C-alpha positions in Angstrom: -77.9 12.6 -41.4 -75.0 14.6 -41.5 -71.8 12.7 -40.6 -70.4 14.3 -37.9 -66.7 16.0 -38.6 -63.7 14.7 -36.4 -62.0 16.4 -34.2 -58.3 15.7 -35.9 -55.0 17.2 -34.7 -51.2 17.0 -35.9 -48.5 17.2 -33.9 -45.7 15.8 -36.0 -43.8 16.9 -39.7 -46.8 15.2 -42.0 -50.2 15.0 -43.0 -51.9 11.4 -42.1 -55.0 12.0 -44.4 -58.3 10.5 -43.8 -59.5 8.4 -40.4 -62.1 5.6 -40.1 -65.3 6.8 -39.8 -65.7 5.7 -35.8 -62.9 8.0 -34.6 -64.2 11.1 -33.6 -61.1 12.4 -32.2 -57.3 11.9 -33.3 -54.0 13.3 -31.9 -51.1 11.8 -33.9 -47.6 12.2 -34.8 -46.5 11.1 -38.3 -43.5 11.3 -41.2 -43.8 10.0 -44.6 -39.9 9.5 -46.5 -41.4 8.6 -50.0 -41.9 4.5 -49.6 -42.6 4.4 -45.7 -43.7 6.5 -42.8 -44.2 5.9 -39.1 -45.8 7.5 -36.4 -47.9 7.1 -33.6 -51.9 8.1 -33.2 -54.1 8.2 -30.3 -57.9 8.5 -31.1 -61.4 8.2 -29.7 -63.7 5.4 -30.9 -67.1 7.0 -31.0 -68.4 3.6 -31.8 -66.7 1.7 -28.6 -67.0 4.8 -26.5 -62.7 4.3 -25.6 -59.6 5.5 -26.1 -57.2 3.8 -28.1 -53.1 4.0 -30.0 -51.8 2.3 -33.1 -48.4 2.4 -34.6 -48.3 4.2 -38.0 -45.7 2.5 -39.2 -46.2 0.7 -43.1 -44.2 0.3 -46.6 -45.7 1.4 -49.8 -47.7 -1.2 -50.2 -50.1 -0.8 -47.3 -51.2 2.7 -46.0 -50.5 3.7 -41.6 -54.4 2.6 -41.0 -55.3 -0.7 -43.5 -56.1 -2.4 -40.4 -58.9 0.1 -38.8 -58.6 1.4 -35.5 -60.9 0.6 -32.6 -60.7 1.7 -28.8 -60.4 -0.4 -25.7 -58.9 1.5 -23.2 -59.7 4.5 -20.5 -58.8 8.2 -20.5 -56.0 7.1 -17.9 -54.9 4.4 -19.5 -53.9 6.6 -22.5 -52.3 9.1 -20.5 -50.1 6.5 -18.8 -49.0 5.3 -22.2 -47.8 9.0 -23.0 -45.7 8.5 -20.1 -44.8 4.7 -19.7 -44.5 2.1 -22.4 -45.9 -0.7 -23.0 -43.9 -2.9 -20.4 -44.7 0.1 -17.8 -41.2 1.2 -18.0 -40.8 5.2 -17.9 -40.6 6.6 -20.9 -37.2 9.0 -20.7 -35.4 10.8 -23.8 -33.5 8.4 -25.2 -36.3 6.1 -26.4 -36.9 6.1 -29.6 -40.4 7.3 -29.5 -40.1 9.8 -26.4 -40.8 12.9 -28.2 -43.7 11.7 -30.5 -45.6 10.3 -26.9 -44.6 13.6 -25.3 -46.0 15.8 -28.0 -49.3 13.9 -28.2 -49.5 13.4 -24.1 -49.2 18.2 -24.2 -51.4 18.1 -27.1 -54.1 15.5 -25.5 -54.0 17.2 -22.2 -54.3 21.1 -23.8 -57.3 19.9 -25.4 -58.8 18.1 -22.5 -58.1 21.3 -20.3 -59.5 23.8 -22.8 -62.5 21.5 -23.1 -62.3 20.0 -27.2 -62.4 16.6 -26.2 
């Protein structure tokens, strides 16, 4: 049986590389600065049939997705994270990750509207 093609969309400056097999869809913002990297990935976990997100910070010893990705959220919960942080505080332009979350949210909504996800 052929492996299903993953739908992966970058909204950041750098490419992430491979994703775990359980990920069907991923939208990410990633930046790699030589020995370290940072970013955010929002993904659909096909095995759990749930959405999820993960931070992509790492040093050169480990890659950005060394622990794997496991989804445990609904679509609505993921979209809410693009507007408010984990504490429920509204994201504002002065927040460190505001632009990353904003770009990811915009791409997710665009893909959903087109029926791509």
